[in-house]
VOLOMAR-969946 format. One line per field, with one value per residue (C-alpha): residue in three letters; y, x, z. Coordinates in pm, whole numbers, m for minus. Layout:
N
code: [ALA,...]
py: [Y,...]
px: [X,...]
pz: [Z,...]
This chain:
416
code: [MET,ASP,PHE,PHE,VAL,GLY,ILE,ASP,TRP,GLY,SER,LYS,ASN,HIS,THR,VAL,CYS,VAL,VAL,ASP,PRO,GLU,GLY,LYS,PRO,LEU,LEU,GLU,GLU,GLU,VAL,ALA,HIS,ARG,GLY,ASP,ALA,VAL,LEU,ALA,PHE,ILE,ASP,ARG,LEU,LEU,ARG,LEU,ALA,ASN,ASN,ASP,ALA,THR,ARG,ILE,VAL,ALA,ALA,MET,GLU,SER,PRO,HIS,GLY,VAL,MET,VAL,GLU,ALA,LEU,LEU,GLU,ARG,ASP,VAL,ALA,THR,TYR,SER,ILE,ASN,PRO,LYS,GLN,LEU,ASP,ARG,PHE,ARG,ASP,ARG,HIS,SER,GLY,ALA,GLY,ALA,LYS,ASP,ASP,ASP,LEU,ASP,ALA,TYR,VAL,LEU,ALA,THR,SER,LEU,ARG,THR,ASP,LEU,GLN,LEU,PHE,ARG,LYS,ILE,ALA,LEU,PRO,SER,ALA,GLU,ARG,MET,LEU,LEU,GLY,ALA,LEU,SER,ARG,SER,TYR,GLU,ALA,LEU,THR,GLU,GLN,VAL,LEU,SER,LEU,SER,ASN,GLN,VAL,ARG,GLU,GLN,LEU,VAL,ARG,TYR,TYR,PRO,GLN,MET,LEU,LYS,LEU,GLY,ASP,TRP,HIS,ASN,GLN,PRO,TRP,LEU,TRP,ASP,LEU,PHE,GLU,VAL,ALA,PRO,ILE,PRO,ALA,ARG,ALA,MET,ARG,LEU,SER,PRO,ALA,LYS,VAL,ARG,ALA,ILE,LEU,SER,GLY,TYR,ARG,ILE,ARG,ARG,HIS,ASP,ALA,THR,ALA,VAL,LEU,GLU,THR,LEU,ARG,GLN,THR,PRO,LEU,PRO,VAL,ALA,VAL,GLY,VAL,PRO,GLU,ALA,ALA,ALA,THR,ARG,ILE,GLU,MET,LEU,LEU,PRO,ILE,LEU,ARG,ALA,SER,HIS,GLN,GLN,ARG,ILE,ASP,CYS,SER,GLN,LYS,MET,ASN,ALA,LEU,LEU,SER,SER,PHE,GLN,GLU,GLU,THR,ASP,SER,PRO,GLU,LYS,MET,HIS,HIS,ASP,ALA,ALA,LEU,LEU,LEU,SER,LEU,PRO,GLY,ILE,GLY,VAL,HIS,ASN,GLY,ALA,VAL,MET,LEU,THR,GLU,ALA,HIS,SER,ALA,LEU,GLN,GLN,ARG,ASP,TYR,GLN,ALA,MET,ARG,ARG,LEU,ALA,GLY,VAL,ALA,PRO,VAL,SER,LYS,ARG,THR,GLY,GLY,ARG,THR,LYS,ARG,PRO,LEU,VAL,GLN,ARG,ARG,GLN,ALA,CYS,ASN,GLN,ARG,LEU,ARG,GLU,ALA,THR,TYR,HIS,TRP,GLY,ARG,VAL,ALA,THR,GLN,ARG,ASP,PRO,ARG,ALA,ARG,GLN,HIS,TYR,HIS,GLU,LEU,ARG,ALA,ARG,GLY,HIS,SER,HIS,GLY,ARG,ALA,ILE,ARG,GLY,VAL,ILE,ASP,ARG,LEU,LEU,LYS,VAL,LEU,PHE,ALA,VAL,LEU,LYS,SER,GLY,LEU,PRO,TYR,ASP,SER,SER,ARG,ARG,ILE,CYS,VAL,GLU,ASN,LEU,SER,LEU,ALA,VAL]
py: [8,317,546,560,784,937,1017,1246,1234,1464,1601,1846,1817,1522,1647,1397,1331,1112,1043,847,525,780,1001,1263,1455,1420,1553,1759,1866,1877,1708,1855,1594,1526,1244,1415,1561,1241,1003,1285,1261,899,994,1181,904,648,842,915,553,486,351,56,19,m217,18,236,203,412,444,644,628,545,142,243,573,744,755,346,256,492,380,m16,m11,123,m193,28,m122,58,46,154,180,280,610,601,448,726,960,765,804,1168,1223,1120,1443,1697,1622,1933,1810,1993,1824,2003,1796,1828,1666,1389,1316,1343,1113,829,875,848,577,376,375,252,17,m136,m456,m236,m102,m311,m394,m312,m500,m398,m611,m744,m606,m864,m776,m405,m456,m666,m420,m155,m341,m417,m80,78,m167,m30,334,201,34,302,536,349,330,714,760,570,694,1080,915,760,1059,1265,970,948,1361,1216,871,635,356,333,246,m69,m229,m321,m161,101,77,m264,m350,m131,m223,41,309,262,206,551,729,622,716,953,1116,959,1111,973,627,668,648,402,112,m245,m325,m76,m254,m571,m531,m326,m654,m897,m697,m763,m1109,m1015,m1324,m1187,m877,m928,m566,m552,m574,m297,m92,m144,m30,286,372,389,702,993,1217,1487,1797,2179,2190,2145,1929,1601,1802,1934,1595,1403,1662,1580,1198,1214,1424,1163,857,852,852,610,385,445,360,22,m32,36,m177,m485,m415,m403,m759,m969,m802,m946,m1234,m1272,m1225,m1449,m1719,m1645,m1748,m2042,m2192,m2089,m2365,m2392,m1990,m1956,m1718,m1814,m1582,m1775,m2106,m1921,m1758,m2081,m2238,m1922,m1911,m2280,m2174,m2121,m1786,m1607,m1458,m1233,m949,m1022,m1302,m1011,m771,m1054,m1188,m817,m661,m971,m1087,m1153,m1320,m1536,m1592,m1660,m1895,m1702,m1717,m1522,m1209,m1248,m1249,m926,m763,m838,m709,m1097,m1113,m969,m682,m770,m521,m565,m340,m412,m745,m1098,m1203,m958,m1034,m889,m690,m832,m586,m560,m437,m149,m136,m331,m328,m169,m331,m659,m654,m533,m815,m1117,m969,m1034,m1358,m1520,m1341,m1521,m1803,m1839,m1849,m2118,m2343,m2573,m2570,m2195,m2157,m2432,m2229,m1897,m2020,m2184,m1824,m1665,m1935,m1851,m1464,m1340,m1015,m1078,m898,m1116,m1429,m1358,m1287,m1634,m1727,m1592,m1697,m2069,m1994,m1850,m2174,m2392,m2125,m2179,m2561,m2576,m2347,m2569,m2890,m2708,m2917,m2750,m2709,m3001,m3019,m3421,m3375,m3132,m3301,m3608,m3421,m3251,m3610,m3748,m3456,m3446,m3851,m3772]
px: [m12,164,m186,m381,m671,m935,m1276,m1496,m1825,m2064,m2439,m2248,m1860,m1669,m1316,m1035,m673,m440,m77,188,340,572,177,306,21,20,m365,m635,m944,m1292,m1487,m1867,m2142,m2166,m2129,m1861,m1673,m1653,m1505,m1287,m1123,m1113,m962,m691,m692,m599,m344,m126,m108,m34,m355,m279,m589,m406,m130,m448,m666,m951,m1163,m1443,m1697,m1979,m1954,m2197,m2258,m2160,m1784,m1774,m1983,m1761,m1433,m1513,m1640,m1304,m1167,m1022,m1046,m1200,m1268,m1507,m1425,m1701,m1695,m1570,m1263,m1213,m1247,m934,m698,m814,m673,m345,m314,m518,m535,m720,m1013,m996,m1182,m1324,m1313,m991,m872,m1087,m957,m580,m658,m825,m584,m283,m462,m546,m139,m66,m374,m533,m628,m891,m1072,m1341,m1333,m1645,m1756,m2048,m2344,m2554,m2882,m3081,m2907,m2982,m3320,m3392,m3210,m3438,m3753,m3669,m3622,m3888,m4146,m3964,m4031,m4406,m4450,m4325,m4525,m4818,m4744,m4714,m5024,m5269,m5095,m5206,m5557,m5560,m5444,m5746,m5988,m5951,m5998,m6396,m6441,m6306,m6490,m6414,m6064,m6204,m6306,m5944,m5567,m5605,m5264,m5334,m5717,m5916,m6243,m6224,m6150,m6476,m6684,m6554,m6624,m6983,m6980,m6708,m6877,m7103,m7369,m7395,m7304,m7666,m7794,m7626,m7810,m7708,m7742,m7460,m7211,m7276,m7198,m6870,m6808,m6895,m6677,m6339,m6443,m6507,m6639,m6504,m6711,m7094,m7277,m7508,m7199,m7016,m7359,m7361,m6987,m7025,m7326,m7174,m7215,m7031,m6736,m6836,m6666,m6658,m6921,m6744,m6477,m6588,m6579,m6294,m6109,m6332,m6161,m5820,m5883,m6040,m5769,m5493,m5723,m5643,m5287,m5277,m5483,m5245,m4941,m5090,m5135,m4783,m4657,m4913,m4753,m4389,m4409,m4536,m4254,m4021,m4166,m4217,m3835,m3696,m3940,m3799,m3417,m3589,m3631,m3352,m3102,m2893,m2809,m2441,m2559,m2482,m2712,m3009,m2929,m2910,m3205,m3390,m3189,m3248,m3610,m3631,m3550,m3872,m3979,m3750,m3990,m3999,m3910,m3587,m3474,m3448,m3272,m2998,m2939,m2883,m2711,m2513,m2430,m2046,m2110,m2285,m2116,m1792,m1985,m1811,m2048,m1851,m1859,m2267,m2256,m2105,m2296,m2609,m2502,m2500,m2167,m2115,m1839,m1534,m1375,m1094,m816,m592,m420,m576,m671,m959,m1277,m1377,m1746,m1937,m2171,m2399,m2252,m2326,m2138,m2333,m2591,m2886,m3152,m2976,m2941,m3378,m3385,m3267,m3449,m3800,m3623,m3575,m3911,m4096,m3935,m3967,m4307,m4381,m4038,m4038,m3682,m3612,m3926,m3748,m3436,m3531,m3739,m3403,m3229,m3536,m3512,m3174,m3241,m3162,m3399,m3581,m3365,m3052,m3283,m3372,m3026,m2904,m3168,m3061,m2699,m2818,m3035,m2730,m2541,m2846,m2841,m2450,m2513,m2771,m2586,m2253,m2450,m2663,m3012,m3272,m3383,m3559,m3609,m3597,m3232,m3122,m3269,m3069,m2759,m2821,m2873,m2560,m2315,m2433,m2403,m2032]
pz: [3,m113,m51,186,168,489,359,567,465,406,265,10,55,83,270,155,252,109,234,141,354,594,671,456,273,m101,m166,57,m103,m108,m310,m447,m378,m776,m977,m1193,m904,m722,m1027,m1136,m786,m827,m1196,m982,m707,m986,m1149,m834,m844,m1221,m1242,m1017,m735,m516,m410,m295,67,193,514,642,955,690,566,290,54,m289,m195,m87,m389,m630,m484,m485,m843,m930,m746,m450,m105,97,505,794,1133,1447,1508,1899,1735,1556,1858,2043,1730,1699,2049,1933,1707,1932,2361,2345,2158,1840,1566,1243,886,769,1092,1044,709,810,1167,956,657,938,1116,789,787,1123,1247,963,1158,1331,1047,877,546,319,33,m238,m148,m394,m549,m429,m34,m73,m166,144,363,204,274,611,695,513,736,1054,959,875,1182,1412,1204,1237,1643,1640,1476,1664,1954,1807,1736,2084,2336,2133,2242,2548,2574,2522,2402,2626,2551,2191,2348,2480,2207,2107,2014,1702,1551,1395,1348,1105,1177,1452,1225,1031,1337,1444,1123,1109,1498,1575,1873,2128,2030,1693,1902,2030,1690,1525,1395,1492,1134,1048,1314,1162,857,940,1174,880,665,859,1006,1339,1528,1870,1895,1802,1751,2072,2263,2029,2072,2455,2475,2294,2466,2774,2986,2790,2934,3109,2930,2750,2438,2148,2247,2071,1768,1760,1861,1619,1344,1451,1465,1140,929,1103,951,569,692,948,659,395,617,781,417,269,596,468,119,213,474,153,m60,187,247,m136,m198,95,m67,m401,m204,m25,m376,m581,m429,m692,m691,m601,m399,m68,81,m75,62,431,440,384,703,940,875,948,1301,1570,1640,1387,1142,823,883,1220,933,699,927,1014,669,566,895,987,640,695,1003,872,552,773,1005,1288,1601,1829,1585,1581,1940,1941,1663,1846,2155,2353,2477,2725,2792,3111,3324,3557,3739,3989,3931,3802,4111,4087,3991,3648,3639,3348,3204,2903,2574,2476,2113,1870,1552,1729,1462,1495,1859,1821,1598,1835,2125,1939,1803,2180,2263,2063,2074,2460,2364,2076,2161,2458,2501,2471,2737,2949,2959,2981,3311,3417,3411,3591,3842,3927,3976,3660,3497,3204,2960,3083,3057,2719,2629,2724,2529,2246,2273,2304,2000,1798,1899,1711,1429,1321,1388,1163,911,913,862,536,699,829,1155,1337,1643,1719,1597,1837,2133,2000,1997,2311,2529,2335,2452,2801,2822,2691]
């Protein structure tokens, strides 16, 4: 490596610094966030190395973006680093805590020269993985939007119409939205006919409620509020409902697209893409779910491809962090890991939570940990750790999960 490139990413301009093996700056400039400017910079960089991309190595904080993709397209080795680690490298050059774009680019370049092993190499993802990642992120954003809108609706209903909230959850039951439209205030509920309520229930195939019980709930004594409050709150809800309906439907469509994409992976058993085989094996485990599986396939792609169990534990936040001072005889302080992939942590948490409900072995392990005095979160992390061991055993065997085979293997290990 003869040229070490540090890039401080920006929304309008990217600050770039290139140093030689002795740490001497060779090129310092700002690259505009435009296609022609980015391509011109990469051409200048390659001319500096006599068009030999193997002599160049680049680094930036973000593992994705236009600069990363443009460099990888030209076969330039590109790395990323955790912002916390970059903060420590910055302290080498400024004990006073100075920070600016030029300094960050220089720190990235010089740290890449001296501590390349601490950086993570970036690989350009396939188009399918990028699509799956976009769908999973969109699904999370739509879920948050649906919850936010339903909470706003609930806030208005609490003001004047709490009996409407007794019928169910507002974030995932569209029949309640139709019911509200025909009876937006308690006075309208008094005049609502059973036939109209029955039509709404039958349209959504709701069998746990009947029209008479619904009307009895809606016609309970209303709250004594000031004149105009019901109409004002109902107007606010009527403005929110179309957005809530659209977000709910988009969330359903996004989930269906994820399911279809993962199903296509499972059907393409002869595909050279390793992720296709891993998708079928991953989704065979109990409690994983479509969305959690999509997050794991995209966020933990490298660990799954390399069958690296320890890397997966660190990424998911399952592996604890120990701290010990005062000599080796001191007992270390074990703490929960905070530096991890937050999306992966959330996905594995829900996987462990659902597995304790559906898998007898996971449920037994959870109750054993709780009986020892561990908290709910610690017990779930213990379940996740065991599930990850099972996952990597399944990946290495190449066979879908089979609970009976798992029991036989566990009994054999206990006998040994």
